[in-house]
C-alpha positions as a Markdown table, in Angstrom:
| # | Residue | x | y | z |
|---|---|---|---|---|
| 1 | Met | -16.3 | 41.9 | 9.3 |
| 2 | Ser | -15.3 | 45.3 | 10.6 |
| 3 | Glu | -11.8 | 46.0 | 11.9 |
| 4 | Lys | -10.6 | 48.6 | 14.4 |
| 5 | Gln | -7.2 | 50.0 | 15.3 |
| 6 | Ile | -4.7 | 48.1 | 17.5 |
| 7 | Ile | -5.3 | 48.4 | 21.2 |
| 8 | Tyr | -3.7 | 46.8 | 24.2 |
| 9 | Ile | -5.8 | 44.4 | 26.2 |
| 10 | Ala | -4.9 | 42.9 | 29.6 |
| 11 | Ala | -4.0 | 39.2 | 29.5 |
| 12 | Glu | -6.7 | 38.2 | 32.0 |
| 13 | His | -9.4 | 39.6 | 29.6 |
| 14 | Ile | -8.4 | 37.4 | 26.7 |
| 15 | Lys | -9.0 | 33.6 | 26.4 |
| 16 | Pro | -8.4 | 31.1 | 23.6 |
| 17 | His | -11.3 | 30.4 | 21.2 |
| 18 | Pro | -12.9 | 27.1 | 22.3 |
| 19 | Glu | -13.4 | 26.0 | 18.7 |
| 20 | Asn | -9.8 | 26.6 | 17.6 |
| 21 | Pro | -9.1 | 23.6 | 15.2 |
| 22 | Arg | -5.5 | 23.4 | 16.4 |
| 23 | Lys | -5.7 | 21.7 | 19.7 |
| 24 | Asp | -2.0 | 21.0 | 20.1 |
| 25 | Leu | 0.0 | 24.2 | 20.1 |
| 26 | Gly | 3.3 | 22.4 | 20.2 |
| 27 | Asp | 6.5 | 23.4 | 22.1 |
| 28 | Leu | 6.2 | 27.0 | 23.0 |
| 29 | Thr | 9.6 | 27.3 | 24.7 |
| 30 | Glu | 11.5 | 29.0 | 21.9 |
| 31 | Leu | 8.7 | 31.4 | 21.1 |
| 32 | Ser | 8.3 | 32.3 | 24.8 |
| 33 | Glu | 12.0 | 33.1 | 25.1 |
| 34 | Ser | 11.8 | 35.3 | 22.0 |
| 35 | Ile | 8.9 | 37.2 | 23.5 |
| 36 | Lys | 10.8 | 37.7 | 26.7 |
| 37 | Lys | 13.6 | 39.4 | 24.7 |
| 38 | Asn | 11.7 | 41.2 | 22.0 |
| 39 | Gly | 8.1 | 41.5 | 23.2 |
| 40 | Ile | 5.0 | 40.7 | 21.1 |
| 41 | Leu | 6.0 | 41.6 | 17.5 |
| 42 | Gln | 2.7 | 40.9 | 15.9 |
| 43 | Asn | -0.8 | 41.6 | 17.2 |
| 44 | Leu | -3.5 | 39.2 | 18.0 |
| 45 | Thr | -6.9 | 39.3 | 16.3 |
| 46 | Val | -9.7 | 38.9 | 18.9 |
| 47 | Ile | -13.5 | 39.1 | 18.9 |
| 48 | Pro | -15.8 | 40.3 | 21.7 |
| 49 | Val | -17.4 | 37.6 | 23.9 |
| 50 | Asp | -21.1 | 37.8 | 23.7 |
| 51 | Gly | -22.8 | 39.0 | 26.9 |
| 52 | Glu | -19.4 | 39.7 | 28.6 |
| 53 | Pro | -18.4 | 43.3 | 28.1 |
| 54 | Gly | -14.6 | 43.8 | 28.0 |
| 55 | Glu | -13.9 | 40.1 | 27.5 |
| 56 | Tyr | -12.4 | 38.7 | 24.2 |
| 57 | Met | -11.5 | 35.5 | 22.5 |
| 58 | Thr | -8.5 | 34.9 | 20.2 |
| 59 | Ile | -9.2 | 33.9 | 16.6 |
| 60 | Ile | -5.7 | 34.6 | 15.2 |
| 61 | Gly | -2.5 | 34.3 | 17.3 |
| 62 | His | -3.3 | 31.4 | 19.7 |
| 63 | Arg | 0.4 | 30.3 | 19.9 |
| 64 | Arg | 1.6 | 33.9 | 20.5 |
| 65 | Tyr | -1.0 | 34.3 | 23.2 |
| 66 | Ala | 0.0 | 31.0 | 25.0 |
| 67 | Ala | 3.7 | 31.7 | 24.6 |
| 68 | Gly | 3.1 | 35.3 | 25.9 |
| 69 | Ile | 1.4 | 34.0 | 29.0 |
| 70 | Leu | 4.4 | 31.7 | 29.6 |
| 71 | Ala | 6.7 | 34.7 | 29.2 |
| 72 | Gly | 4.7 | 36.7 | 31.7 |
| 73 | Val | 3.2 | 39.3 | 29.3 |
| 74 | Ala | 0.6 | 41.4 | 31.1 |
| 75 | Glu | -1.2 | 42.9 | 28.0 |
| 76 | Phe | -1.3 | 42.1 | 24.3 |
| 77 | Pro | -1.6 | 44.3 | 21.2 |
| 78 | Cys | -4.9 | 43.3 | 19.7 |
| 79 | Gln | -7.0 | 44.1 | 16.7 |
| 80 | Ile | -10.7 | 43.6 | 17.4 |
| 81 | Ala | -12.9 | 42.0 | 14.7 |
| 82 | Glu | -16.6 | 42.4 | 15.2 |
| 83 | Asn | -19.8 | 41.1 | 13.7 |
| 84 | Leu | -18.3 | 37.7 | 12.7 |
| 85 | Thr | -20.7 | 34.7 | 12.5 |
| 86 | Pro | -19.5 | 31.4 | 14.1 |
| 87 | Arg | -18.9 | 30.1 | 10.6 |
| 88 | Glu | -16.7 | 33.1 | 9.7 |
| 89 | Gln | -14.8 | 32.8 | 12.9 |
| 90 | Met | -14.0 | 29.1 | 12.2 |
| 91 | Ser | -13.0 | 29.9 | 8.6 |
| 92 | Ile | -10.6 | 32.6 | 9.7 |
| 93 | Met | -9.0 | 30.2 | 12.2 |
| 94 | Leu | -8.7 | 27.4 | 9.7 |
| 95 | Glu | -7.1 | 29.7 | 7.1 |
| 96 | Glu | -4.5 | 30.9 | 9.6 |
| 97 | Asn | -3.7 | 27.5 | 10.9 |
| 98 | Met | -3.5 | 25.8 | 7.5 |
| 99 | Gln | -0.7 | 28.2 | 6.4 |
| 100 | Arg | 1.6 | 27.0 | 9.2 |
| 101 | Asn | 4.5 | 24.7 | 8.2 |
| 102 | Asp | 4.6 | 22.9 | 11.6 |
| 103 | Leu | 1.2 | 21.2 | 11.4 |
| 104 | Thr | 1.1 | 17.5 | 11.6 |
| 105 | Ile | -0.4 | 15.4 | 8.8 |
| 106 | Trp | -3.5 | 14.8 | 10.9 |
| 107 | Glu | -4.0 | 18.5 | 11.6 |
| 108 | Gln | -3.7 | 19.6 | 8.0 |
| 109 | Ala | -6.0 | 16.8 | 6.7 |
| 110 | Asn | -8.7 | 17.6 | 9.3 |
| 111 | Gly | -8.3 | 21.3 | 8.8 |
| 112 | Phe | -8.9 | 21.1 | 5.1 |
| 113 | Gln | -11.9 | 18.8 | 5.7 |
| 114 | Met | -13.4 | 21.3 | 8.1 |
| 115 | Met | -13.0 | 24.0 | 5.5 |
| 116 | Leu | -14.7 | 21.8 | 3.0 |
| 117 | Asp | -17.5 | 21.1 | 5.5 |
| 118 | Leu | -18.0 | 24.9 | 5.9 |
| 119 | Gly | -18.8 | 25.2 | 2.2 |
| 120 | Glu | -15.3 | 25.8 | 0.6 |
| 121 | Thr | -14.3 | 23.9 | -2.5 |
| 122 | Glu | -10.9 | 22.4 | -3.3 |
| 123 | Glu | -10.2 | 25.4 | -5.5 |
| 124 | Ser | -11.1 | 28.0 | -2.8 |
| 125 | Ile | -9.1 | 26.1 | -0.1 |
| 126 | Ala | -6.1 | 26.1 | -2.4 |
| 127 | Glu | -6.5 | 29.8 | -3.1 |
| 128 | Lys | -6.9 | 30.8 | 0.6 |
| 129 | Thr | -4.2 | 28.5 | 2.1 |
| 130 | Gly | -1.6 | 28.8 | -0.7 |
| 131 | Phe | -1.4 | 25.0 | -1.2 |
| 132 | Ser | -1.8 | 23.5 | -4.7 |
| 133 | Lys | -5.1 | 21.8 | -5.6 |
| 134 | Thr | -3.2 | 18.5 | -5.8 |
| 135 | Thr | -2.0 | 18.9 | -2.2 |
| 136 | Val | -5.5 | 19.9 | -1.0 |
| 137 | Arg | -6.9 | 16.8 | -2.7 |
| 138 | His | -4.3 | 14.6 | -1.1 |
| 139 | Arg | -5.0 | 16.0 | 2.4 |
| 140 | Leu | -8.7 | 15.5 | 1.9 |
| 141 | Asn | -8.1 | 11.9 | 1.1 |
| 142 | Ile | -6.1 | 11.6 | 4.3 |
| 143 | Ala | -9.0 | 13.0 | 6.2 |
| 144 | Lys | -11.1 | 10.1 | 5.1 |
| 145 | Leu | -8.9 | 7.6 | 6.9 |
| 146 | Asn | -9.5 | 6.3 | 10.4 |
| 147 | Gln | -8.2 | 9.3 | 12.4 |
| 148 | Lys | -7.5 | 7.4 | 15.6 |
| 149 | Val | -5.3 | 4.9 | 13.8 |
| 150 | Leu | -3.7 | 7.7 | 11.8 |
| 151 | Arg | -2.7 | 9.6 | 14.9 |
| 152 | Glu | -1.3 | 6.4 | 16.5 |
| 153 | Lys | 0.9 | 5.7 | 13.5 |
| 154 | Glu | 1.9 | 9.3 | 13.2 |
| 155 | Lys | 3.2 | 9.3 | 16.8 |
| 156 | Asp | 4.9 | 6.0 | 16.4 |
| 157 | Glu | 8.6 | 6.9 | 15.8 |
| 158 | Cys | 9.4 | 3.3 | 14.7 |
| 159 | Phe | 6.7 | 3.5 | 12.0 |
| 160 | Gln | 8.1 | 6.7 | 10.4 |
| 161 | Leu | 4.9 | 7.6 | 8.6 |
| 162 | Ser | 5.3 | 10.1 | 5.8 |
| 163 | Leu | 3.0 | 11.9 | 3.4 |
| 164 | Lys | 4.4 | 9.8 | 0.5 |
| 165 | Asp | 3.2 | 6.7 | 2.4 |
| 166 | Leu | -0.3 | 8.1 | 2.8 |
| 167 | Tyr | -0.4 | 9.1 | -0.9 |
| 168 | Ala | 0.3 | 5.4 | -1.7 |
| 169 | Leu | -2.9 | 4.5 | 0.0 |
| 170 | Glu | -4.8 | 6.7 | -2.5 |
| 171 | Gln | -4.1 | 4.0 | -5.1 |
| 172 | Val | -6.7 | 1.9 | -3.2 |
| 173 | Glu | -10.2 | 3.0 | -4.1 |
| 174 | Asp | -12.0 | 1.3 | -1.2 |
| 175 | Ile | -11.7 | 3.3 | 2.0 |
| 176 | Lys | -12.3 | 0.3 | 4.2 |
| 177 | Thr | -9.3 | -1.4 | 2.6 |
| 178 | Arg | -7.2 | 1.7 | 3.1 |
| 179 | Asn | -8.1 | 1.8 | 6.8 |
| 180 | Arg | -7.4 | -1.9 | 7.1 |
| 181 | Ile | -3.9 | -1.5 | 5.5 |
| 182 | Leu | -3.2 | 1.5 | 7.7 |
| 183 | Lys | -4.1 | -0.5 | 10.8 |
| 184 | Glu | -2.3 | -3.7 | 9.9 |
| 185 | Ala | 0.9 | -2.2 | 8.4 |
| 186 | Ser | 3.9 | -2.8 | 10.6 |
| 187 | Ser | 6.1 | -0.2 | 9.1 |
| 188 | Ser | 6.1 | 2.6 | 6.4 |
| 189 | Arg | 7.5 | 0.2 | 3.8 |
| 190 | Asp | 5.0 | -2.5 | 4.7 |
| 191 | Leu | 2.2 | 0.0 | 4.2 |
| 192 | Val | 3.4 | 1.0 | 0.7 |
| 193 | Trp | 3.7 | -2.6 | -0.4 |
| 194 | Lys | 0.3 | -3.6 | 1.0 |
| 195 | Ala | -1.3 | -0.5 | -0.7 |
| 196 | Lys | 0.3 | -1.4 | -4.0 |
| 197 | Ser | -0.8 | -5.0 | -3.7 |
| 198 | Ala | -4.4 | -4.0 | -2.8 |
| 199 | Ala | -4.5 | -1.5 | -5.7 |
| 200 | Asp | -3.4 | -4.2 | -8.1 |
| 201 | Glu | -6.0 | -6.6 | -6.6 |
| 202 | Glu | -8.7 | -4.0 | -7.2 |
| 203 | Lys | -7.7 | -3.8 | -10.8 |
| 204 | Arg | -7.7 | -7.6 | -11.2 |
| 205 | Glu | -11.2 | -7.7 | -9.5 |
| 206 | Lys | -12.5 | -5.2 | -12.1 |
| 207 | Val | -11.1 | -7.3 | -15.0 |
| 208 | Ala | -12.5 | -10.4 | -13.4 |
| 209 | Ala | -16.0 | -8.9 | -13.0 |
| 210 | Glu | -15.9 | -8.0 | -16.8 |
| 211 | Ile | -14.9 | -11.5 | -17.8 |
| 212 | Ile | -17.4 | -13.2 | -15.5 |
| 213 | Ala | -20.2 | -11.0 | -16.8 |
| 214 | Met | -19.3 | -12.0 | -20.4 |
| 215 | Leu | -19.1 | -15.7 | -19.4 |
| 216 | Lys | -22.5 | -15.5 | -17.7 |
| 217 | Ala | -24.0 | -13.8 | -20.8 |
| 218 | Ala | -22.6 | -16.8 | -22.8 |
| 219 | Gly | -24.4 | -19.2 | -20.5 |
| 220 | Ile | -21.4 | -20.3 | -18.5 |
| 221 | Glu | -22.1 | -20.9 | -14.8 |
| 222 | Pro | -19.6 | -21.1 | -11.9 |
| 223 | Ala | -17.7 | -24.3 | -11.6 |
| 224 | Pro | -19.0 | -26.8 | -8.9 |
| 225 | Asp | -17.7 | -26.3 | -5.4 |
| 226 | Gln | -15.9 | -29.6 | -5.7 |
| 227 | Tyr | -13.5 | -28.1 | -8.2 |
| 228 | Glu | -11.8 | -26.0 | -5.6 |
| 229 | Lys | -11.2 | -29.1 | -3.4 |
| 230 | Asp | -9.7 | -31.3 | -6.1 |
| 231 | Met | -8.5 | -29.0 | -8.9 |
| 232 | Tyr | -5.1 | -30.6 | -8.8 |
| 233 | Ser | -6.4 | -34.2 | -8.8 |
| 234 | Gly | -6.3 | -34.6 | -12.6 |
| 235 | Lys | -10.1 | -35.0 | -12.7 |
| 236 | Trp | -10.6 | -31.7 | -14.5 |
| 237 | Glu | -9.5 | -30.2 | -17.8 |
| 238 | Thr | -9.1 | -26.4 | -18.4 |
| 239 | Leu | -11.0 | -25.2 | -21.5 |
| 240 | Glu | -9.7 | -21.6 | -21.4 |
| 241 | Thr | -7.7 | -19.3 | -19.1 |
| 242 | Tyr | -8.1 | -15.5 | -18.9 |
| 243 | Ser | -5.4 | -13.5 | -17.2 |
| 244 | Leu | -6.4 | -10.8 | -14.9 |
| 245 | Glu | -3.2 | -8.9 | -15.5 |
| 246 | Lys | -4.5 | -7.9 | -18.9 |
| 247 | Ala | -7.6 | -6.3 | -20.2 |
| 248 | Ala | -10.7 | -8.4 | -20.5 |
| 249 | Pro | -11.1 | -10.1 | -24.0 |
| 250 | Lys | -13.4 | -8.4 | -26.5 |
| 251 | Arg | -15.4 | -11.6 | -26.9 |
| 252 | Ile | -15.8 | -15.1 | -25.5 |
| 253 | Ala | -15.4 | -18.3 | -27.6 |
| 254 | Lys | -18.8 | -19.8 | -26.6 |
| 255 | Lys | -18.5 | -23.1 | -28.5 |
| 256 | Lys | -15.1 | -23.9 | -27.0 |
| 257 | Leu | -16.4 | -23.4 | -23.5 |
| 258 | Ala | -19.5 | -25.6 | -23.8 |
| 259 | Gly | -20.1 | -27.7 | -20.8 |
| 260 | Gly | -17.6 | -25.8 | -18.6 |
| 261 | Gly | -17.9 | -23.7 | -15.5 |
| 262 | Tyr | -15.8 | -20.7 | -14.5 |
| 263 | Tyr | -13.5 | -20.4 | -11.5 |
| 264 | Lys | -11.7 | -17.2 | -10.4 |
| 265 | Ser | -8.3 | -17.6 | -8.8 |
| 266 | Tyr | -5.8 | -14.9 | -7.7 |
| 267 | Arg | -4.5 | -13.9 | -11.2 |
| 268 | Glu | -6.9 | -15.6 | -13.6 |
| 269 | Val | -10.3 | -16.8 | -14.5 |
| 270 | Arg | -10.4 | -20.3 | -15.9 |
| 271 | Val | -13.2 | -22.3 | -17.5 |
| 272 | Val | -13.0 | -25.9 | -16.5 |
| 273 | Lys | -14.8 | -29.2 | -17.2 |
| 274 | Lys | -14.7 | -32.5 | -15.4 |
| 275 | Lys | -12.9 | -35.2 | -17.4 |
| 276 | Asp | -14.9 | -38.2 | -18.5 |
| 277 | Lys | -12.9 | -40.9 | -16.7 |
| 278 | Ser | -13.5 | -44.7 | -16.3 |
| 279 | Lys | -15.0 | -45.8 | -13.0 |
| 280 | Glu | -12.7 | -48.8 | -12.6 |
| 281 | Pro | -11.5 | -49.4 | -9.1 |
| 282 | Val | -8.1 | -47.9 | -8.2 |
| 283 | Ser | -5.5 | -49.7 | -6.1 |
| 284 | Glu | -4.4 | -48.2 | -2.7 |
| 285 | Tyr | -0.9 | -47.5 | -4.1 |
| 286 | Glu | -2.4 | -45.7 | -7.1 |
| 287 | Arg | -4.7 | -43.7 | -4.9 |
| 288 | Gln | -1.8 | -42.6 | -2.7 |
| 289 | Arg | 0.3 | -41.8 | -5.8 |
| 290 | Lys | -2.5 | -39.6 | -7.2 |
| 291 | Glu | -3.0 | -37.9 | -3.8 |
| 292 | Arg | 0.7 | -37.0 | -3.8 |
| 293 | Glu | 0.5 | -35.7 | -7.3 |
| 294 | Lys | -2.5 | -33.6 | -6.4 |
| 295 | Asp | -0.6 | -32.1 | -3.4 |
| 296 | Ala | 2.5 | -31.5 | -5.4 |
| 297 | Lys | 0.5 | -29.6 | -8.0 |
| 298 | Ala | -1.0 | -27.5 | -5.3 |
| 299 | Ile | 2.4 | -26.6 | -3.9 |
| 300 | Lys | 3.7 | -25.8 | -7.4 |
| 301 | Ala | 0.7 | -23.5 | -8.0 |
| 302 | Ile | 1.3 | -21.7 | -4.6 |
| 303 | Ala | 5.0 | -21.4 | -5.4 |
| 304 | Lys | 4.2 | -20.0 | -8.8 |
| 305 | Glu | 2.1 | -17.3 | -7.2 |
| 306 | Met | 4.8 | -16.5 | -4.7 |
| 307 | Ala | 7.4 | -16.1 | -7.5 |
| 308 | Ala | 4.9 | -13.8 | -9.3 |
| 309 | Gln | 4.5 | -11.6 | -6.2 |
| 310 | Arg | 8.3 | -11.4 | -5.8 |
| 311 | Glu | 8.7 | -10.4 | -9.4 |
| 312 | Ser | 6.0 | -7.7 | -9.2 |
| 313 | Phe | 7.7 | -6.3 | -6.1 |
| 314 | Ile | 11.1 | -6.3 | -7.7 |
| 315 | Arg | 9.8 | -4.4 | -10.7 |
| 316 | Asn | 8.4 | -1.8 | -8.3 |
| 317 | Val | 11.8 | -1.5 | -6.6 |
| 318 | Leu | 13.5 | -1.1 | -10.0 |
| 319 | Ser | 11.0 | 1.5 | -11.2 |
| 320 | Gly | 11.4 | 3.6 | -8.0 |
| 321 | Lys | 7.9 | 2.9 | -6.7 |
| 322 | Ile | 9.5 | 1.4 | -3.6 |
| 323 | Glu | 11.7 | 3.8 | -1.7 |
| 324 | Pro | 15.4 | 2.7 | -1.9 |
| 325 | Leu | 17.3 | 1.7 | 1.2 |
| 326 | Lys | 20.3 | 3.6 | 2.6 |
| 327 | Asp | 22.1 | 0.5 | 3.8 |
| 328 | Thr | 22.0 | -2.4 | 1.3 |
| 329 | Glu | 24.7 | -4.6 | 2.7 |
| 330 | Lys | 22.2 | -7.0 | 4.4 |
| 331 | Val | 20.0 | -7.1 | 1.3 |
| 332 | Met | 22.9 | -8.0 | -1.0 |
| 333 | Ala | 24.1 | -10.7 | 1.4 |
| 334 | Gly | 20.6 | -12.2 | 1.4 |
| 335 | Leu | 20.3 | -12.1 | -2.4 |
| 336 | Trp | 23.7 | -13.7 | -2.9 |
| 337 | Lys | 22.7 | -16.4 | -0.4 |
| 338 | Ala | 19.6 | -17.1 | -2.5 |
| 339 | Val | 21.6 | -17.5 | -5.6 |
| 340 | Val | 24.1 | -19.9 | -3.9 |
| 341 | Tyr | 21.3 | -22.1 | -2.3 |
| 342 | Ala | 19.5 | -22.2 | -5.7 |
| 343 | Asn | 22.8 | -23.2 | -7.4 |
| 344 | Gly | 22.0 | -20.3 | -9.7 |
| 345 | Cys | 23.9 | -20.1 | -13.0 |
| 346 | Val | 22.4 | -17.0 | -14.7 |
| 347 | Gly | 23.8 | -15.5 | -17.9 |
| 348 | Lys | 23.5 | -12.1 | -19.3 |
| 349 | Met | 20.6 | -13.1 | -21.6 |
| 350 | Ser | 18.6 | -14.4 | -18.6 |
| 351 | Leu | 19.0 | -11.1 | -16.8 |
| 352 | Ala | 18.2 | -9.0 | -19.8 |
| 353 | Lys | 15.1 | -11.2 | -20.5 |
| 354 | Phe | 13.6 | -9.8 | -17.3 |
| 355 | Phe | 13.3 | -6.4 | -19.0 |
| 356 | Ala | 11.4 | -7.8 | -22.0 |
| 357 | Glu | 8.4 | -8.6 | -19.8 |
| 358 | Thr | 7.1 | -11.4 | -22.0 |
| 359 | Lys | 6.7 | -15.1 | -21.7 |
| 360 | Lys | 8.6 | -15.6 | -25.0 |
| 361 | Ser | 12.0 | -17.2 | -24.8 |
| 362 | Trp | 15.1 | -15.0 | -25.5 |
| 363 | Tyr | 15.6 | -16.5 | -28.9 |
| 364 | Asp | 12.0 | -15.7 | -29.9 |
| 365 | Leu | 12.4 | -12.0 | -29.2 |
| 366 | Ser | 13.0 | -9.6 | -32.1 |
| 367 | Asp | 16.4 | -8.0 | -32.5 |
| 368 | Glu | 14.9 | -4.7 | -31.4 |
| 369 | Asp | 13.5 | -6.1 | -28.2 |
| 370 | Lys | 16.8 | -7.9 | -27.4 |
| 371 | Lys | 18.7 | -4.6 | -27.9 |
| 372 | Lys | 16.3 | -2.6 | -25.7 |
| 373 | Ala | 16.5 | -5.3 | -23.0 |
| 374 | Met | 20.3 | -5.3 | -23.1 |
| 375 | Glu | 20.4 | -1.5 | -22.9 |
| 376 | Glu | 18.1 | -1.6 | -19.8 |
| 377 | Leu | 20.3 | -4.2 | -18.1 |
| 378 | Glu | 23.5 | -2.1 | -18.8 |
| 379 | Lys | 22.1 | 0.9 | -17.0 |
| 380 | Thr | 20.8 | -1.2 | -14.0 |
| 381 | Ser | 22.8 | -1.0 | -10.7 |
| 382 | Thr | 24.7 | -4.0 | -9.4 |
| 383 | Leu | 22.2 | -4.3 | -6.5 |
| 384 | His | 19.3 | -4.5 | -8.9 |
| 385 | Gln | 21.0 | -6.9 | -11.2 |
| 386 | Leu | 21.7 | -9.1 | -8.2 |
| 387 | Met | 18.0 | -8.8 | -7.3 |
| 388 | Ile | 17.0 | -10.0 | -10.8 |
| 389 | Cys | 19.6 | -12.8 | -10.6 |
| 390 | Ala | 18.2 | -14.0 | -7.3 |
| 391 | His | 14.7 | -13.9 | -8.7 |
| 392 | Val | 15.6 | -15.8 | -11.9 |
| 393 | Ser | 17.5 | -18.4 | -9.8 |
| 394 | Thr | 14.6 | -19.0 | -7.5 |
| 395 | Ser | 11.5 | -18.5 | -9.6 |
| 396 | Asp | 11.3 | -22.1 | -11.0 |
| 397 | Leu | 12.8 | -24.1 | -8.2 |
| 398 | Val | 11.2 | -27.4 | -7.3 |
| 399 | Tyr | 9.8 | -27.6 | -3.8 |
| 400 | Thr | 9.3 | -31.4 | -3.6 |
| 401 | Asp | 10.8 | -34.6 | -4.6 |
| 402 | Tyr | 9.0 | -37.6 | -6.2 |
| 403 | Asn | 7.4 | -38.6 | -2.9 |
| 404 | Asn | 6.4 | -35.0 | -2.1 |
| 405 | His | 9.0 | -34.4 | 0.6 |
| 406 | Tyr | 10.1 | -30.8 | 1.3 |
| 407 | Asn | 13.2 | -29.7 | -0.6 |
| 408 | Glu | 15.3 | -27.9 | 2.1 |
| 409 | Asn | 17.7 | -26.2 | -0.4 |
| 410 | Thr | 14.7 | -24.7 | -2.2 |
| 411 | Gly | 13.3 | -23.5 | 1.1 |
| 412 | Lys | 16.6 | -21.9 | 2.1 |
| 413 | Ala | 16.9 | -20.2 | -1.3 |
| 414 | Val | 13.4 | -18.8 | -1.3 |
| 415 | Thr | 13.6 | -17.8 | 2.3 |
| 416 | Ala | 16.9 | -15.9 | 1.6 |
| 417 | Ile | 15.4 | -13.8 | -1.3 |
| 418 | Thr | 12.2 | -13.3 | 0.7 |
| 419 | Glu | 14.0 | -12.0 | 3.8 |
| 420 | Ala | 16.2 | -9.7 | 1.5 |
| 421 | Leu | 13.0 | -8.2 | 0.0 |
| 422 | Asn | 11.5 | -8.0 | 3.5 |
| 423 | Glu | 14.0 | -5.1 | 4.1 |
| 424 | Tyr | 12.0 | -3.1 | 1.5 |
| 425 | Gly | 8.7 | -4.0 | 3.1 |
| 426 | Phe | 7.8 | -7.1 | 1.1 |
| 427 | Ser | 5.6 | -9.9 | 2.5 |
| 428 | Tyr | 3.4 | -12.6 | 1.2 |
| 429 | Pro | -0.3 | -11.8 | 1.7 |
| 430 | Asp | -1.3 | -15.3 | 2.6 |
| 431 | Asp | 0.2 | -17.4 | 5.5 |
| 432 | Glu | -0.3 | -20.5 | 3.3 |
| 433 | Gln | 2.6 | -19.2 | 1.2 |
| 434 | Asn | 4.9 | -18.9 | 4.1 |
| 435 | Lys | 4.1 | -22.5 | 5.1 |
| 436 | Val | 5.1 | -23.7 | 1.6 |
| 437 | Met | 8.4 | -21.8 | 1.9 |
| 438 | Glu | 9.1 | -23.1 | 5.4 |
| 439 | Gly | 8.1 | -26.7 | 4.6 |
| 440 | Ser | 5.2 | -26.8 | 7.2 |
| 441 | His | 2.3 | -26.9 | 4.7 |
| 442 | Glu | 0.0 | -29.9 | 5.0 |
| 443 | Phe | 0.5 | -30.8 | 1.4 |
| 444 | Tyr | 4.1 | -32.0 | 2.1 |
| 445 | Val | 4.7 | -35.5 | 3.3 |
| 446 | Lys | 5.8 | -35.0 | 6.9 |
| 447 | Glu | 9.1 | -36.2 | 8.4 |
| 448 | Glu | 7.5 | -38.9 | 10.6 |
| 449 | Lys | 5.7 | -40.3 | 7.6 |
| 450 | Arg | 9.0 | -40.5 | 5.7 |
| 451 | Lys | 10.3 | -42.8 | 8.4 |
């Protein structure tokens, strides 16, 4: 690249470079007014147009040129750069544009990707643009997203998409899942929660894959399809349960699992075996009773998963992974309503137990663990304590009576805490869970049947 001294070129002999990566130059009004008062304070960099003597294209200064045209500038101070290959021209334009602070997320991401495609590395892009390597890496991850959907969300003022939200998507390894979340998310908070849930699910899937591989190596095959249909019927016994929230075990107790088959659920892999039951005929009353028991167990299992999801979300709120709200009045009212509907009577120990993160009872904890839990509770805000109180009050509520009728007070309490957490972006991933909460699930005995 050779450079010459600054010369003035008539406006009609200059045109924008057709490959300029920045297609939207933004609002030029303020810059145009400044040029009217002060003139062009910084020269353009242009290149000769092949085969058209005296004609030039801008490679640096596209906004200044466009604003100058609006201001009625007749000629522009220019520095002519010659002997640039198309690749060098693009590289120069990208470097100039990437240093601007008014670029959109989409423009930055695609600009960095174009530089990478031209042969740059993350390190060289960082060096040429002044951004950190971490920022460059973040932007390149954004460039992998569905750009059409990204631009739509970016322009949606109600969505309020931020870089922090997009960084949350990076927790999800699968790009198809990232794009699905981006498309389906109804708000910024909804996107963050869905991304966190998907990332957690990916981790569980990896643990499940390890456990299932060990089970197969031990000769354990999948449980029959029938198990999923009547797992709550009492016809099956569980030989072993492996949590997907923890690391896979180092070994499998093969003898203990003899005759069993494995089944993967949302948070665990269990090995089950059909019970050896008598084939004596069962009365209609007994059949109906067992059917109700099966449905009640299914509702209880779904409710348990709902409570686990709420707990996981609350822990994210307390840890700062979920952005705090500016106005919390509605949330506090909803949380208090949940406590009231649940007839919650929660003591200090029950609240502190939340910070112990163990299934042990408070009395089984060591003195050191009790002290740490109490210290955590003391430095927790009133809002967050109320959130824990609402969770503790609702997590073990019973959704049905003896005849499997929907418990309306439980429904009101769980709906109240769910709607309060909705303000932060929380939602249940499965509509079946909403049906359990609302009382519309098929496992409940319907009102007309009660009569």
